[in-house]
C-alpha positions as CSV (number, residue, x, y, z in Angstrom):
1,X,-16.9,8.6,11.5
2,X,-18.3,10.6,8.9
3,X,-21.1,9.5,6.6
4,X,-19.3,8.5,3.6
5,X,-22.3,10.3,1.8
6,X,-20.5,13.6,3.1
7,X,-17.1,12.5,0.8
8,X,-18.8,11.8,-2.2
9,X,-18.4,15.4,-4.1
10,X,-14.0,15.1,-2.9
11,X,-13.2,13.3,-5.7
12,X,-11.5,14.5,-8.2
13,X,-10.6,13.2,-11.2
14,X,-7.1,12.8,-13.1
15,X,-6.8,12.8,-16.6
16,X,-5.8,9.8,-18.4
17,X,-2.3,9.7,-18.9
18,X,-0.6,10.3,-22.3
19,X,2.6,9.4,-23.9
20,X,3.9,13.2,-23.5
21,X,2.7,12.9,-19.8
22,X,4.7,9.6,-19.3
23,X,7.5,10.5,-21.2
24,X,9.0,13.1,-19.1
25,X,9.3,10.6,-16.1
26,X,10.0,7.9,-18.2
27,X,13.2,9.5,-19.3
28,X,14.5,10.5,-15.9
29,X,14.1,7.0,-14.6
30,X,16.1,5.9,-17.7
31,X,19.2,8.1,-17.2
32,X,18.9,7.5,-13.8
33,X,19.3,3.9,-14.2
34,X,22.3,4.2,-16.2
35,X,24.0,6.4,-13.9
36,X,22.6,4.2,-11.0
37,X,23.0,0.9,-12.1
38,X,27.0,0.9,-13.3
39,X,28.5,4.4,-12.6
40,X,30.9,3.7,-14.5
41,X,29.2,3.5,-18.0
42,X,31.4,5.0,-20.1
43,X,33.4,1.2,-20.0
44,X,29.9,-0.9,-20.1
45,X,29.1,-1.9,-24.1
46,X,25.9,-0.7,-25.6
47,X,23.0,-0.5,-23.7
48,X,19.2,-1.5,-24.8
49,X,16.1,-0.4,-23.1
50,X,13.3,-2.4,-21.5
51,X,9.9,-1.8,-21.4
52,X,8.4,-4.5,-19.1
53,X,5.1,-5.2,-20.5
54,X,1.3,-4.7,-19.0
55,X,0.2,-7.3,-17.0
56,X,-3.0,-8.2,-15.2
57,X,-3.6,-8.5,-11.5
58,X,-6.4,-10.0,-9.9
59,X,-10.3,-9.5,-10.6
60,X,-10.0,-5.3,-10.7
61,X,-7.1,-5.5,-12.8
62,X,-4.4,-2.8,-13.2
63,X,-1.9,-2.7,-15.4
64,X,2.1,-1.3,-15.3
65,X,5.2,-0.8,-16.6
66,X,8.4,0.1,-15.4
67,X,11.9,1.7,-17.4
68,X,15.5,-0.4,-16.8
69,X,18.3,-0.2,-19.1
70,X,20.3,-2.8,-19.3
71,X,23.8,-3.3,-19.9
72,X,24.7,-5.7,-23.0
73,X,27.8,-7.4,-24.3
74,X,28.1,-9.2,-27.6
75,X,26.1,-12.2,-26.7
76,X,23.4,-9.8,-25.1
77,X,23.1,-11.3,-21.6
78,X,22.5,-9.4,-19.0
79,X,24.7,-8.1,-16.6
80,X,22.5,-6.4,-13.8
81,X,22.3,-8.6,-10.7
82,X,20.9,-8.0,-7.2
83,X,19.0,-5.2,-5.7
84,X,19.6,-2.0,-7.1
85,X,19.1,1.2,-4.3
86,X,17.2,4.2,-6.3
87,X,18.6,8.1,-5.0
88,X,15.6,10.1,-4.1
89,X,14.9,11.8,-7.7
90,X,14.8,8.7,-9.3
91,X,12.5,7.1,-6.5
92,X,10.5,10.0,-7.3
93,X,10.2,9.0,-10.9
94,X,9.2,5.7,-10.8
95,X,6.8,6.0,-8.1
96,X,5.8,8.4,-10.5
97,X,5.7,6.6,-13.5
98,X,3.6,3.8,-11.7
99,X,1.0,6.1,-10.6
100,X,0.9,7.7,-13.8
101,X,0.2,4.1,-15.2
102,X,-1.8,3.0,-12.7
103,X,-4.1,5.6,-13.1
104,X,-5.5,4.8,-16.7
105,X,-7.3,1.7,-15.8
106,X,-10.9,1.7,-14.1
107,X,-11.9,-1.0,-11.5
108,X,-15.4,-2.8,-11.3
109,X,-17.0,-2.9,-8.4
110,X,-18.3,-6.5,-7.3
111,X,-21.2,-7.3,-7.1
112,X,-23.2,-7.9,-4.0
113,X,-23.3,-11.4,-4.3
114,X,-19.9,-11.7,-5.2
115,X,-16.9,-12.4,-2.9
116,X,-13.3,-11.3,-2.4
117,X,-10.6,-13.9,-2.5
118,X,-7.8,-13.2,-0.3
119,X,-4.2,-16.1,0.3
120,X,-2.0,-14.4,2.6
121,X,0.7,-15.7,4.2
122,X,2.4,-14.4,7.5
123,X,5.8,-15.7,9.2
124,X,5.7,-16.0,12.7
125,X,9.4,-17.1,14.1
126,X,10.3,-17.7,10.2
127,X,7.7,-20.1,9.7
128,X,5.0,-19.6,7.1
129,X,1.8,-19.8,7.9
130,X,-0.9,-19.8,4.9
131,X,-4.9,-18.9,5.3
132,X,-7.5,-18.1,3.1
133,X,-10.8,-15.7,3.1
134,X,-13.9,-14.8,1.5
135,X,-15.8,-12.2,2.2
136,X,-19.3,-11.5,0.7
137,X,-19.2,-8.1,-0.8
138,X,-22.6,-6.7,1.0
139,X,-21.2,-8.1,4.0
140,X,-23.6,-11.2,4.7
141,X,-21.1,-13.6,4.5
142,X,-17.1,-14.3,5.0
143,X,-15.4,-18.2,4.7
144,X,-12.3,-19.6,6.0
145,X,-9.6,-22.6,5.7
146,X,-8.2,-23.6,7.5
147,X,-11.0,-23.0,9.7
148,X,-11.5,-21.8,13.0
149,X,-12.0,-24.3,15.7
150,X,-15.6,-23.4,18.0
151,X,-15.9,-23.2,21.7
152,X,-15.9,-26.6,23.9
153,X,-15.8,-30.0,22.1
154,X,-13.1,-29.8,19.1
155,X,-13.5,-34.3,18.9
156,X,-15.4,-33.6,15.2
157,X,-13.3,-30.4,13.9
158,X,-12.1,-30.9,10.5
159,X,-9.2,-27.5,10.1
160,X,-9.3,-29.1,6.5
161,X,-13.2,-28.1,5.7
162,X,-14.8,-25.3,4.5
163,X,-16.0,-22.7,7.2
164,X,-18.5,-20.5,5.9
165,X,-20.8,-18.3,8.2
166,X,-23.5,-16.2,7.0
167,X,-25.2,-13.7,9.0
168,X,-27.5,-10.5,8.8
169,X,-26.1,-7.2,7.3
170,X,-22.2,-6.3,9.0
171,X,-23.1,-2.8,7.8
172,X,-26.1,-2.2,9.2
173,X,-25.7,-4.0,12.4
174,X,-22.1,-1.7,12.8
175,X,-24.2,1.1,12.1
176,X,-26.7,0.4,14.7
177,X,-24.4,-0.4,17.1
178,X,-22.3,2.6,16.6
179,X,-19.1,0.9,15.6
180,X,-16.6,2.2,13.4
181,X,-16.0,-0.8,11.9
182,X,-16.5,-0.7,7.7
183,X,-16.9,-3.4,6.0
184,X,-14.8,-4.6,2.1
185,X,-18.0,-2.3,0.4
186,X,-18.2,0.2,2.9
187,X,-14.3,0.5,2.6
188,X,-14.1,0.3,-1.1
189,X,-16.6,3.2,-1.5
190,X,-14.7,5.2,1.0
191,X,-11.5,5.4,-0.9
192,X,-13.5,5.7,-4.2
193,X,-14.3,9.5,-2.6
194,X,-10.9,10.5,-2.1
195,X,-9.0,12.9,-4.6
196,X,-6.3,11.7,-6.5
197,X,-3.7,14.3,-5.4
198,X,-2.3,13.0,-2.7
199,X,-1.7,16.1,-0.3
200,X,-5.4,16.3,-0.3
201,X,-5.9,12.6,-0.1
202,X,-3.7,12.4,3.4
203,X,-5.5,14.7,4.8
204,X,-9.1,13.3,4.1
205,X,-8.0,10.1,5.6
206,X,-6.0,11.7,8.5
207,X,-9.5,13.5,8.9
208,X,-11.2,10.1,9.3
209,X,-8.9,9.1,11.9
210,X,-8.7,5.6,10.1
211,X,-6.0,4.4,12.3
212,X,-5.9,7.2,15.3
213,X,-3.2,9.3,16.2
214,X,-0.1,8.5,18.2
215,X,1.4,11.6,20.2
216,X,4.5,12.8,19.0
217,X,4.3,10.8,15.7
218,X,5.5,13.2,12.9
219,X,3.3,13.8,9.3
220,X,5.5,11.6,7.2
221,X,5.5,8.4,9.9
222,X,1.5,8.8,10.2
223,X,1.1,9.1,6.3
224,X,4.0,5.9,6.3
225,X,1.8,4.2,8.7
226,X,-1.3,5.2,7.3
227,X,-0.3,3.6,3.9
228,X,1.3,0.8,5.0
229,X,-2.6,-0.2,6.5
230,X,-4.1,1.0,3.1
231,X,-2.1,-1.7,1.2
232,X,-3.5,-4.2,3.0
233,X,-6.9,-3.9,1.2
234,X,-7.4,-6.3,-1.2
235,X,-9.9,-3.9,-3.9
236,X,-8.4,-0.2,-4.0
237,X,-9.6,2.1,-6.6
238,X,-7.5,3.3,-9.4
239,X,-7.1,6.8,-8.5
240,X,-6.1,6.0,-4.7
241,X,-3.8,3.7,-5.8
242,X,-2.1,6.6,-8.0
243,X,-2.4,8.9,-4.9
244,X,-0.6,6.5,-2.5
245,X,2.4,5.9,-4.9
246,X,2.9,9.6,-4.9
247,X,1.9,10.1,-1.5
248,X,4.9,7.6,-1.0
249,X,7.3,9.6,-3.4
250,X,6.8,12.6,-0.5
251,X,8.1,11.1,2.5
252,X,11.4,11.6,3.1
253,X,13.5,9.4,3.0
254,X,11.2,6.7,1.1
255,X,13.5,4.8,-1.5
256,X,12.7,2.5,-4.5
257,X,15.1,-0.9,-4.4
258,X,14.5,-3.0,-7.9
259,X,15.6,-6.5,-7.8
260,X,14.8,-7.7,-4.9
261,X,12.7,-10.8,-3.6
262,X,9.0,-10.4,-1.5
263,X,8.8,-12.3,1.6
264,X,7.7,-15.3,-0.5
265,X,10.8,-15.2,-3.1
266,X,9.0,-13.6,-6.0
267,X,10.5,-10.9,-8.3
268,X,9.6,-7.4,-6.6
269,X,10.3,-3.7,-6.3
270,X,10.7,-2.6,-2.8
271,X,9.6,1.0,-1.2
272,X,10.9,1.4,1.9
273,X,11.9,4.1,5.2
274,X,14.7,3.3,7.7
275,X,14.0,4.7,11.3
276,X,17.1,4.8,13.1
277,X,15.2,5.5,16.6
278,X,12.1,3.9,17.4
279,X,8.9,6.0,16.1
280,X,6.3,7.0,18.8
281,X,4.5,4.0,17.1
282,X,7.1,1.8,18.1
283,X,8.4,0.7,14.8
284,X,12.2,0.9,14.2
285,X,14.7,0.4,11.1
286,X,13.6,-0.6,7.4
287,X,10.1,-0.9,7.0
288,X,9.6,-2.3,3.1
289,X,6.3,-2.5,0.8
290,X,6.7,-5.0,-1.6
291,X,5.1,-4.6,-6.1
292,X,5.0,-6.5,-8.4
293,X,7.7,-5.1,-11.0
294,X,5.4,-5.6,-13.9
295,X,2.0,-4.8,-12.5
296,X,2.5,-2.8,-9.0
297,X,0.4,-5.2,-7.3
298,X,0.7,-5.4,-3.6
299,X,2.5,-7.9,-2.3
300,X,3.8,-7.5,0.9
301,X,5.6,-6.1,3.9
302,X,8.3,-6.8,6.3
303,X,9.7,-4.9,9.0
304,X,13.4,-5.2,10.5
305,X,11.7,-5.6,13.9
306,X,10.6,-8.6,13.2
307,X,7.0,-7.8,14.3
308,X,5.5,-7.6,10.6
309,X,6.3,-10.1,7.6
310,X,3.4,-11.1,5.6
311,X,2.9,-11.6,1.7
312,X,-0.5,-11.6,0.0
313,X,0.0,-14.8,-2.2
314,X,-3.0,-14.7,-4.7
315,X,-6.4,-12.6,-4.8
316,X,-9.2,-11.7,-7.1
317,X,-13.5,-12.0,-7.0
318,X,-15.2,-14.6,-7.3
319,X,-18.8,-15.9,-7.8
320,X,-18.9,-17.9,-4.3
321,X,-16.7,-19.4,-1.4
322,X,-14.7,-22.2,-1.7
323,X,-13.2,-20.8,-5.5
324,X,-10.9,-19.2,-6.7
325,X,-9.6,-16.7,-9.1
């Protein structure tokens, strides 16, 4: 890969969205909900507009809001239930509202001795398996639960004991060895160099060959695969989060679904594409990425082929392994 320093000048700072900038997508999205949640709106009682409040997600916090219109009866009870798939236009407006909101907030890079924590759950044949990982920001430490059994005699091995590893700086080791691997710190700093404009951002990511090309894959399929992988990073700079939402809006067939549940059963919104035929990467059916409906933090993803059902249960930045946010 190219040296990260070559990319430093490419970052395009986006202006902070103000009320006027947010007004247009918010108004369009409000109108779309009125039409799509209940087409026979003439027969509905008075509606109220709800702006879901800002929420904090992790140590590098982002806040977000989504506008929905809910019908009210005489008692004020909501009648909106179940998943609602938005049209292409409403999906684009929902993603723009997410992007315009998250880009307002600056994240602070962790210190070199801090640790990035992630608790994740994968589903194997429908059964959840959870694990916790701590990665030191400077690449000199790693810890996990449950522990990984050593080679040889495991009679004294306790999987419930925190397993901590310290070693040389992996960034220097990988660089000297000619590997393409990046530490979390290197990857975060690479992402921070990317422009917020979705077209320029995805072009730079393609040029880095972060996930490699697949013969016969369309540009849209490649972009979805890139975004799918990028969201698995625990910490993503706010300008890149905004760019990813806007890049999703440009993928043909991408749709936002409200009122869904993520793999852990948490309230979520989903962004999905559906491949009727198997793609060159082997993906087929519905591919969905889940986000928190208030913070827009990444929650997990599923694929209809069953090869990927995962969720991020918790995350953040802590000062030592074994502690949790």
